[in-house]
C-alpha positions in Angstrom: 72.4 59.5 -125.9 74.8 56.7 -126.9 75.4 53.7 -124.5 78.9 52.2 -124.2 79.9 49.3 -121.9 83.4 48.6 -120.7 85.1 47.3 -117.6 87.5 49.4 -115.7 89.1 50.0 -112.3 88.9 53.0 -110.0 92.3 54.3 -108.9 92.3 57.0 -106.3 88.8 58.1 -107.3 89.7 58.2 -111.0 88.1 55.9 -113.6 90.2 54.6 -116.4 88.6 55.1 -119.8 89.5 52.9 -122.8 91.6 54.6 -125.4 88.9 54.5 -128.0 86.8 56.8 -125.9 89.4 59.2 -124.7 88.7 61.5 -127.6 85.4 62.3 -125.8 87.3 64.8 -123.6 85.0 67.6 -122.5 82.0 65.8 -123.7 79.1 65.4 -121.2 78.6 61.8 -120.2 76.4 59.9 -117.8 78.2 57.2 -115.7 76.6 54.2 -114.0 78.9 52.2 -111.7 78.2 48.5 -111.1 80.5 46.9 -108.6 81.1 43.2 -108.6 81.2 42.5 -104.9 82.2 38.9 -105.4 85.2 39.6 -107.6 88.6 38.9 -106.2 91.0 41.9 -106.2 93.4 42.0 -109.2 96.1 39.4 -109.0 94.5 37.6 -106.1 94.1 34.5 -108.2 97.8 34.5 -108.8 98.4 34.7 -105.1 95.9 31.9 -104.3 97.6 29.7 -106.9 101.0 30.3 -105.4 99.7 29.4 -101.9 98.1 26.3 -103.2 101.4 25.1 -104.6 103.1 25.2 -101.2 104.0 21.8 -99.7 101.9 20.4 -96.9 104.9 20.7 -94.5 105.6 24.3 -95.3 106.8 26.0 -92.1 105.8 22.9 -90.1 108.7 23.6 -87.8 107.8 27.3 -87.5 110.2 30.0 -88.6 113.4 31.3 -87.3 112.8 34.7 -85.7 115.9 36.9 -85.6 116.6 38.7 -82.3 115.1 42.1 -81.9 117.4 44.9 -82.9 117.8 47.8 -80.5 118.7 51.0 -82.4 119.6 54.5 -81.2 117.3 57.3 -82.2 120.2 59.6 -83.0 
């Protein structure tokens, strides 16, 4: 048995396989999943960087809440 290591993400229960191994279609493989519990979700670092760039007085006066809209269910 051959051992190959690569990183991937699970999407709706499906594992993305790198293109160089996709020709293994219908080949019996053994999969071992190792989850990095400390890893931030994808793009979380971008979000944290954006939040860090906000000024200290961001929303210091709160926010203007628009009045509640009443709509007919017709």
